[in-house]
N, C-alpha and C positions, 0 to 999 in steps of 0.2 A: 281935562288929562286930553294931550295930545293924542291922536291918531298913532302917531307913530311909537310913541312911548308903550302904548297901548299893547300893540302888535309884539313889542319886545319882552314885554312880562309875559303874555301867553306863550310866547316860544320857549320862554326860561322856567315856565311851569312846566311845559310839557317835556321839556327835557329831564326835568327832575324826576317827572312822575315815571319816565321811561327807566332813569336809573334804578328808582327804589323798585320797580317790577323786576328790572334784571338782578338787583342783590337777593330779592326774597327767590326768584327762580332757581338760584346757583349759575348762572350764569356769568357772575362776575363774583371774585372771592377778594373779601377781604386782607386775607393773607396769602403768601405765597405758597404753591402746592408743595406737598413734601412727598418726596420719592424715595420708595423704601424698597429695599434687595429681595430678591426671589425667596420664599419662604420652603421648607423642604416639603410641605403637603403640597407646593404647587409644582413639584420636579414630577417629572416623567419616569420613572425608573428605567423604563427601555425606550428606544427611539420611537417617537409617534409616526408611523408609516400612513396614517389616513388622509396626508394631504399627496400622497405619491398618485400618479396616476394608474389606473388598474393596468394597463401595459406595462408597469415597470412594477418589479419584485425586489425584494431585499434578497440576496446570494445566501444559499442556505448550505452548508457543508453535506451533501449527499453522502449514501453508505456507499462502499465501495461494489459495484456491480459482481455478482456471481459471473466466475468464466464460464463461457459459452461451450459447450463440449461438441464436438464435430457429431455429425448424424451418425455415425458409423463409427464405433469404436470397439476396441477388444482390451484387455487386461490378461495378460499370461501370468499367471501365479504359478507358485512352485513349493509344495509341502513338504515338510520333513528332513530337511537339510538343514545344515549342509554336511555336505560328505565327500567322498572321493570323486561324485561324479559332479558336483557343483563346479569346480574349474572348467569343466567342458560346457556345461549350461551356460557360464558366462562369458565364456570364450564366443559361442556363437551369438548371444545376445548383444555383446559388444562388436560384433566383427557387422551384425546387422543394422548397428546403432539404434537398438530398441530397448527399453527400460521395462523392468517387470516388478513383479512383488514376490516376497519368499516369507513366507511363513515358517518360521522355523522352529527347530527344536533343541533342546540340550540336554541330551539323554546322560549324559557321562562319558557314553561309547563314541561321541563325535567331538570330543574337546577338541581335540589335535586341529579339527576342520574350523574352529569358531572364528579365527582369526581372519577368513574368508568374508565374513559379513563385513569387516571395515574395508576390505576391497571392492564388494559390491556395494555400499555406501557411498565410495569414493567413485565409481562408477555411474552413478545416478539412480542406481536401483532401490527400492523400497525394501525394509526389513519390517515385519508382522509377527504378531506373537502367535504360536501354536501351542506347545506345550513341553515342560521339561522333560516327561516321564513318557508320554502318549501310552500309558497303560490305563486302559478305561474303569479297569476295576478300581484303580486308585483315584483318577481325577474325579469320577463321576458317582462318588459315596456321599457327596454332600456338596452344596455351594461354599462350604470352609475348605472343603479339598480340592475345589479346583482353583480357589482362589490362592491357597499356597503354592498349588503346582506353577501358576502363573508368575507370581512372586520369585518361586524358586527360579523359573527361567530368565526372568528379568535379572535377576542376582548373575546367574551364570555368561550371560552376553554383555553386561555391563563394560566389562573391560575392552569390548569393541566396537560397541556402538552406545548412543545415548538413550540408553533403554527408556527412562523415565518419560521421555518424550512421545513414545510408540502407542499410540490410541487405536490401532485397528488389530484383530484378533480374528483367527478361523476356529471354531470347535473342532476337535476331533473327532469326525465323523459328520462335522456338517451341524448344523442349528436344529435340524429335524429328525436327527439320528435316533434310534430306538434301542440301541445297547444302552444308553443310560438309564433306562427304565430298570434293568436288572438291579441296578446297586442303586441307584439315589432316588426310583420313584417316577412315575409317572410325568410331575409337574416340574421336576428338576429344571429342563432344557427352557421351560416357560421363566423360571426363575432367574436363571444364568442370562438369559437374553435382557430381561428387565434389568438386573444389577449390571449389565454393561451399559446400557443404554442410561441409566443414572449417572454412570461415571463421567457421561459425554463421551463415551469411547463408540466403537462402528464393529460390529461382528459382520463377517462376510462369508458368504457362501457362493457357489459357482451354478452356471448354467451350461456349459459344455465340460464335459469331463473325458479327458483322455484315456482312460482307463488303460493306464501305463502302468499301476500297481496292482494288477489284478494276477492270479495263479498262471503261470506258464511263461513268464518273460515276454508278451510281444513284442513283435519285431517294430521297428522304425517305420516301416510302411502302415502297419496294422496302426500304430498309433495318431499317425497322418490321415488316415481314412477315418477314423474314431473322432477327430476333433473336426473334419471337413462336415461329416455326416452329422454331429451334434450342432454344429453350428446352424446347419439348416439356412430357413430365411431370419434368423435372428440378427439383428444388427447392433447389439449391446451386447458385447459377451464377457463372461469372467470364465476363464479358462483354469480347471484344475488339472495340473502337470504334478511329476514330483521330481526332487533332486535328491533322492535317497541312495544309498549304496547300491540296492538292487534295483535303481532303474535307468542302467546307463543307456541304454537305447531311446530315452526320451531326449538325451543330448543330441542323439543321430537324427532324430525326426524334425528336431527344432527348426533348422535352416528352412526345410520344407515347409513348417507348418507356418513361419513367418512371411515367407514368400506369397503363400496362398492368401493368408489375410492381406497383405500389401495389394497384391493383385486384384482384391475383391473391394480396394477403396476404403479400407479399414486404417483409422488412426492407432497408434499402440499409446496405453495410458497406464499409468502405476495406478492401483488401487485410488492411493489418495488422491489422484487428479481427478479419477471418475465420480468418486464419491467422497466428494471433500466433506470436512466436518466443520459446522457451524458455518 
C-alpha cells in the first residue's frame, strides 16, 4: 500500500470515530429539534422583578397620606341649638370666615329653627349629634334608651341634612358625666363609648369651656375671659360653647374670641378636620 493511501485511510477512520463520538454525546442530532410552546406551569403568575437592579422598584400605589394638622388649632363647637341665637352665631362665624361644629338637638321646642341646619352646612359648618330630648333621666336609663334618642334625633333633622352620614356625637354632659349613674348605673358611659367606637363613630368632649350656659347669664366679656383663661398654654383646643335660646351673649363674645385665637396663631378647624375618622 502506498504511503499516500495509508494516510488517507487513517484520516477517514479518524473522522468516522469523531462523528460516532459526537452522536453518542448528543452534539449531533439525527432528527431536527422539536420546538414546543410555553406550558402553563412554566409561566410566572406575576411579573418577575428579580432581574431588576436593586435601585429600580416596581411602583406601588400608596395609601393617601393623612392630612397634616397645623401646630396650633382650635375647634369652636356649639351645643343645644339650633335656636333663635343660632343666626347671630352663624353671622359672626361667617363674617370671620371661620367654620365651626354644631352638636344639635331636636327637642320639639326648636322645630322651627331646624332649617338653619341647611344654612349652616351650606356655609361649610359641620353638623354633629347631641340629643333629641337632652333629658338625662330619659336618655341615660340604658344603652337602648340612649340609641333610641339618637335615632329620633336623626329622624327629626333628616329633612335638613344628610343625617345618615353623621358619625360624630357629643354625649349630654360629656363622656365622663356622673349624672348618668343615677339612671343607668356606673358602667353605662363606658358601655356607650364602646358602642360608639364599635360603630366606627367618634364621640367628642372638650378641653376649653366658655361656661356660657351656667346660671346668671354671664356677659360677653366674662365668656371671652373664660375661653382665654381655659386655653392657657394649650395648642390644640376644642371649645365648648352653646347656641341655645338662653345663651345670646355667646354670639356677642364670638368676634373677640375668634380674633384672640387668630392673633395667637391658631388655625380654625371643624371637629371632622381635627379628628378625622379612619
